[in-house]
C-alpha positions in Angstrom: 88.5 177.3 78.6 88.8 173.9 76.8 85.6 172.7 78.3 83.7 175.8 77.3 84.9 175.7 73.8 84.1 171.9 73.7 80.5 172.6 74.9 80.1 175.4 72.4 81.3 173.3 69.5 78.9 170.5 70.4 76.0 173.1 70.9 76.4 174.9 67.6 77.6 171.9 65.7 74.7 169.6 66.8 72.3 172.6 66.5 73.4 173.3 62.8 73.0 169.7 61.7 69.6 169.6 63.3 68.4 172.8 61.7 70.2 172.2 58.3 69.9 168.5 57.7 67.0 167.2 60.0 64.8 170.2 59.9 65.2 172.1 56.6 66.3 169.1 54.4 64.6 166.0 55.8 61.3 167.6 57.0 60.7 170.4 54.7 63.1 169.7 51.8 63.8 173.4 51.0 66.9 172.2 49.1 68.3 169.1 47.4 71.6 167.4 47.5 73.3 164.3 46.0 72.9 160.9 47.6 76.7 161.0 48.5 76.4 164.3 50.1 73.2 163.1 52.0 75.2 160.1 53.5 78.0 162.6 54.5 75.4 164.7 56.3 74.0 161.5 58.2 77.6 160.9 59.5 78.3 164.5 60.4 74.9 164.7 62.2 76.0 161.6 64.2 79.5 163.2 65.0 78.1 166.4 66.2 75.0 165.2 68.0 76.9 162.2 69.4 75.0 160.6 72.3 71.7 162.4 71.5 71.8 161.6 67.7 68.4 161.9 65.9 67.4 160.1 62.7 66.6 162.1 59.8 63.7 159.7 59.2 62.3 159.8 62.7 62.8 163.6 63.1 61.4 164.5 59.6 58.2 162.6 59.9 57.5 163.8 63.5 58.2 167.4 62.5 55.8 167.2 59.7 53.2 165.8 62.1 54.0 168.8 64.3 53.1 171.2 61.5 50.0 169.4 60.6 48.6 169.0 64.1 50.1 172.1 65.9 48.7 172.6 69.3 46.2 169.8 69.1 46.1 166.4 70.9 47.8 164.9 67.9 50.8 167.2 68.1 53.9 165.1 69.1 55.0 168.0 71.2 53.0 170.7 72.5 52.7 172.9 75.7 49.0 173.1 75.1 48.5 169.4 75.8 51.5 168.5 78.0 51.5 169.4 81.7 55.2 170.3 81.8 58.4 170.2 79.6 59.4 166.8 81.0 56.1 165.3 80.1 56.6 166.6 76.6 60.1 165.5 76.4 59.0 161.9 77.2 56.0 162.0 74.9 58.2 163.2 72.1 60.8 160.6 72.7 58.2 157.9 72.8 56.7 159.0 69.4 60.0 159.5 67.7 61.1 156.1 68.7 57.9 154.5 67.5 58.2 156.3 64.2 61.9 155.7 63.6 61.5 151.9 64.5 58.4 151.8 62.3 56.3 150.4 65.2 53.3 152.6 64.2 51.5 153.1 60.9 52.2 156.8 59.5 50.2 158.5 57.0 52.0 158.6 53.6 51.8 162.4 53.4 54.4 162.5 56.2 56.7 159.9 54.8 57.2 161.1 51.2 60.8 161.4 50.3 62.0 161.6 53.9 65.7 160.5 53.8 66.3 157.1 55.4 69.6 155.1 56.1 68.4 152.1 58.2 71.6 150.4 58.7 73.5 153.6 59.8 70.6 154.8 62.0 70.5 151.4 63.8 74.2 151.9 64.7 74.1 155.6 65.4 71.0 155.2 67.6 72.2 152.1 69.3 73.2 151.9 73.1 76.8 151.1 72.0 77.1 154.2 70.0 75.5 156.4 72.7 77.7 155.0 75.5 80.7 155.4 73.3 80.0 159.2 72.9 79.2 159.5 76.7 82.4 157.8 77.6 84.3 160.1 75.2 82.7 163.1 76.7 83.5 162.0 80.4 87.1 161.4 79.3 87.5 164.9 77.8 86.0 166.4 81.1 88.4 164.3 83.1 91.3 165.6 81.1 90.5 169.3 80.8 88.2 170.4 83.7 89.9 173.3 85.7 87.0 174.2 88.1 84.2 172.2 89.7 81.4 174.1 88.2 82.4 172.9 84.7 81.2 169.4 85.7 77.7 170.9 85.6 77.9 171.1 81.8 78.6 167.4 81.4 74.8 166.4 81.4 74.3 169.0 78.7 76.7 167.3 76.4 74.7 164.0 76.9 71.3 165.6 76.1 72.1 168.3 73.6 69.6 167.5 70.9 66.6 167.1 73.4 67.6 170.4 75.0 67.5 172.1 71.6 64.1 170.6 71.0 62.8 171.8 74.3 63.9 175.4 73.7 61.9 175.5 70.4 59.0 173.2 71.0 58.3 174.3 74.6 59.5 177.9 75.1 59.0 178.7 71.5 55.2 178.2 71.9 55.1 180.2 75.3 57.4 183.0 75.3 58.4 185.6 72.6 56.7 187.9 70.0 54.6 187.2 66.8 55.0 188.6 63.3 52.1 186.5 62.1 48.8 185.9 63.9 48.0 182.3 63.5 45.7 179.6 64.9 48.6 178.2 67.1 50.9 179.4 69.8 54.2 179.6 67.8 56.3 182.7 68.7 59.7 184.1 67.8 62.0 183.7 70.8 64.6 186.3 69.8 64.9 189.4 67.7 68.3 188.3 66.8 68.7 184.5 67.2 72.3 184.1 68.4 71.4 181.0 70.5 69.4 178.9 68.1 71.0 179.9 64.8 67.5 180.9 63.3 65.3 178.2 64.8 64.1 180.6 67.3 62.1 182.4 64.6 59.4 179.8 65.2 56.4 182.0 64.4 57.9 182.9 61.2 58.6 179.3 60.3 55.1 178.2 61.1 53.7 180.7 58.8 56.1 179.9 55.9 57.2 176.3 56.6 58.7 175.8 53.1 60.8 179.0 53.3 64.6 178.4 53.6 65.1 181.7 55.4 63.4 181.7 58.9 64.0 185.4 59.4 61.6 188.2 58.0 62.4 191.5 59.7 65.7 193.2 58.9 67.1 192.3 62.3 66.0 188.7 62.2 69.2 187.2 60.9 69.1 183.5 60.2 72.6 182.3 60.7 71.8 178.8 59.3 70.3 180.3 56.2 73.5 182.2 55.6 75.5 179.0 55.7 72.9 177.4 53.4 73.4 180.3 50.9 77.2 179.7 51.0 76.7 175.9 50.5 74.3 176.5 47.6 76.9 178.9 46.0 79.5 176.2 46.3 77.3 173.7 44.6 77.1 171.4 47.7 73.3 171.7 48.0 70.7 173.2 45.5 68.1 175.7 46.9 64.8 175.2 45.6 63.6 178.7 46.0 66.1 181.4 47.3 64.5 184.2 49.2 
């Protein structure tokens, strides 16, 4: 039971900070926060994403490019131009690293106001940090595994963020339903998104990228947005446009 709880905490914790901080804040800036709160969110993202930590800067820019170039050859991740999900993952990783390490020139429209904390990102993205988390995960499994099949979940803990990305960026452009007909393949994966905390309403999001709430139909409950509303009410963040 301890292993299942551990994996679920990493799954939903890492997913929340990817959706809340990297996606809705860094990439789309649907709300604002103080610099101190922003730094706290960087650290919490590192804690919950662990060995698969993603930089707000690299993710934010790459995701803006995805919206600008959806399903074209310039899209950083697209089932339309990658032969399989592993090829897409490798391409995404390469582009993300090139952006994050500033090895390639990026149009200023993609970099405007994207949060960046270079010194922290250098540490959180380092091999030392990733190996530290991997070691911690392995030790936890050694201490708490009670059945052989639980070891199959260990690789998931190592690659949590890429797995989240594949679910949305690969399957979210192949399977599901659409509320809005668009010139791209984006789809809503679930009618109630229990698995991806609202990220699965991908077609809705592509239609209204700056909307804080990814759900549109009454049954499309965006769990991340509900948390955002609470944080806004508490004054932790300030929503730009509550819908």
